[in-house]
N, C-alpha and C positions, 0 to 999 in steps of 0.2 A: 455582312464581318461576325466570325464567333466571338463570342461573350466568356467573358466571367466572370463570377463571385466570389474575388478574400474574403471571411469570417474572423477574425482578429480579437484577439483581448484582448481584453480594457486591464488584465490583472498585467501583463508577462506576458511578451510570444517569443517566440525562437528566433531573431532574426535570417539564419537560413530558408529557418522550411516557410519562413514566406518569403524570401529575396528572389528564392530559387526559382526557383516554380513565377513566380511575378515574370519574374523577368526574358525565365522561358518563353511564356504568352505573350507579355510584347514582344517581341524579336519575329514572333511569329506575328505581328497586328491583332492579336484578340483585344477585345474593347473590356478591357477591368476596372470593375470596381472594386470599392472594399464596404465590410460595414461591420460594425463591434455592436457594442449590446444597448447597446445608450446613444449612441452617435459620438461619443469621444473620440480623438483621438489616439488609438490603439499603446499599449506601452511597448517597449521593449524589455525584453531582461537583460539587465547587464551584461551579462555574465555569456549571453551568446557573441558580444562585442568583443571577448579575450583570446585573444590568441592562446595567454598560456595556460586554456583550456582542451584537455585533448580532441574535442570534440567541436574546436573549431576554429578553421585553418586560416587565415589575412584575411588572402583573396574572397573569401566567405565572409569576415568581419567587416568586411570593406565593403560590396554589395550591400549587407542589411543595413548599413547606417545611411550609405546612399539614398536607400528604398525607403529606408521609414526618416527621408532628413528634405526628399526630394518630391517622392511618390505625390501626387494629388491630391490620391486615392485614399493615400496613407494620412493626409492631411482635413481632408472631409469627408470623413465615412458617413454609411448610412446608420440608421438603427437597423436594424436586425429584424425590427417585425415592417420594419416600412420597401422590406423585398422579397421577390417571389421566387423560388426557383426555375422557375416553366422558366420565363425570363433570362436568361447565361445555359450557352455550353457545361457551362462545369461550376459544381462549386468544392470553391475548396478552406479545404479544415487549415493553417499551420497551427502546431504544437504550441510546445513552454509548458514546464507547471500551471500559468497561468490561465492554459483554458480549464485545469480543475474547480477552478472557484466559478469560470461562467461563463464560458460559451456553452461548457459539457456538459450541464445544467440546466440552460435554457430553454425552455417549450421554444423558441419563435426557431429557435439551431434545430433544437431536433424536426423538428417540423419542415427547414429547409435541407438538411439531409437524407428521408425518410423520402420525401418530394421527386431530390433531384436521385437518385436511386431506382425510384417507383415508375419513374416519367417513360417518356417513349423516346426523350432524343440528349435526355443531360446527361454527367454525368456526376463524380463526388469524388474526391481527393481527401484521404484524413491519413494526419499524419504525429508521428509519435505518442506524444500524452494527449490530444482532440480524440483522438481511438477513446477513451474517455467516456464521448459522449453516444457510445453502442448501447453503455448501459443501460441509458436514458432512454431508448430511440426504441417504436418501437410500429411498425405496419401499416399493413391499413385495414389488415385483419386480427389490429390485435397480441398476432407474437412481436415477439424482439427480433427482429428490423437481423441484424447480423450472426443470429441465428443457421446454425452449420453453415456457417459461411466460414471463407478463410478469408484469414484476416490479418497482418501484420501492426508492430506499434511497440512503446516505451520497454521492456521488456525486466521484472520483477531485481533480475538479479545487476544489471546497470542502477535499477533506483536502490541498492541495498547500499552502493558504492556512496550514494550522494546523500543518504538524510541518513543520522543518527540511530540513535538505539529509542528514541522515544518517539521516531518519523518526524524527526523536525529538517525542515531543508538546512541548510545555510544562512541563511536572510533571515530565519527562527520562525520560516510558518508550517505547522505544522500538516504533514498532510495528509491528504480529509480520506483518501483511500488511495490502493496502490489498481493503477492499470487495470495491470495484468490479469489482479485477481480477477476487477469487475469484467471484463468482456467475456475473460470464462465462464464465469458463472450467468451471463448468460445466452449460455453454450455457442459461441466463434470458435474456428477453429485456427486458434493462433501457434503462429509460428514464427517468432521475431529472430531468432539466429544469430541469436548475441551472436558471435563467435564471425558472420560472414560479415565483410565489409561491404559489403549493403544486406537490404531486405524487402524489397518488392514486391505487394501480392495483387493480384487485376481478379476480379468478383465478379465476373458479371459488370454492372454500369461502377462499382466501387473499389478504388482503386486506394491499396491502403502502405505509413511506408516507417518503418522502425523508426526515425527521427535523424539526431543530425546528421549528415553523411550519406543519407539516403534521399534526400529529397532530388536533387538533383534526375537521379535513377526515374524518383517518382515521376517525374515531371517529363519522361522522354516515354516513358512507360505513356500519360496520360497524354500523350502524343500522338500515339500512336495508337493508344484505342480510339482519334475521335478522326487515325484515318492521314494526321499532319504528318510532313517527311518535316522534319527538323534542317531547317538551315547551314550548313553549315561555319563549323568556327571560326576563327581568320585564326 
C-alpha cells in the first residue's frame, strides 16, 4: 500500500491545503500519517474556514472541518523527530501562515524534506507558506536544496494585501519574513503566477503549489507523478 506523511503546523495551518491533498490520497487508499513539531494536535487557521474569504469555498471549508475534527491522524499525530521520510512514498507540507513559526524552521522538518527529495523513490509536496522551509533546507552537499529548481508558493503580491505597513497579520502577529523573498534568496527559480487560477510546479521529486485554490491541482499532479490514475469523481 502506498503511504504518505503530512507535516502540519501547530501554529495555524490552512485547512484546504491539508484537507484536499489528504482526501485525494485517502481516496486512492494511501496509508496516511500526520506529524507535528511536538506531536500535539495541529491547529487550524480559522480564516481557512471562513467562506467570506476570497480564498475559501464552501466545499473546501466543509472538507477542512471534517478532516480536522474527524481524521484520526490529525487527532493523534506523531512528533516530527520520530518519523523518517524513507518510510513514505510522499511527504506533504501543507501551508498556512502558522508554518512560518514552527515547520519552516524545524530542523527535523528540513531533514524530512531533504530526504524525500533526494531519496530514490519518494516525493515531496510543499504548499503555500510552507515553501518558506526551502530557505532553511540544504541538500546533502551543503547547497540549498532548491537552488536552480522551479518552485511556486505564496507570492509577495498577495502577502502585501494581508499585512499592514508594519508587516502585522490581522491577528496581530508580526510576519517574520516574506516567503517569496527568502526562497528567491537561496537561488530558486520562483514563479507563483499570481494572476493564474492555479499554480503548481513539478521539478523532479518536488511538487510545489502556490496556495489556496491550488492544492487540489497539486494533489492531481502528485498522483500523476506517482503513476496513480485518480479515481473518477461521482
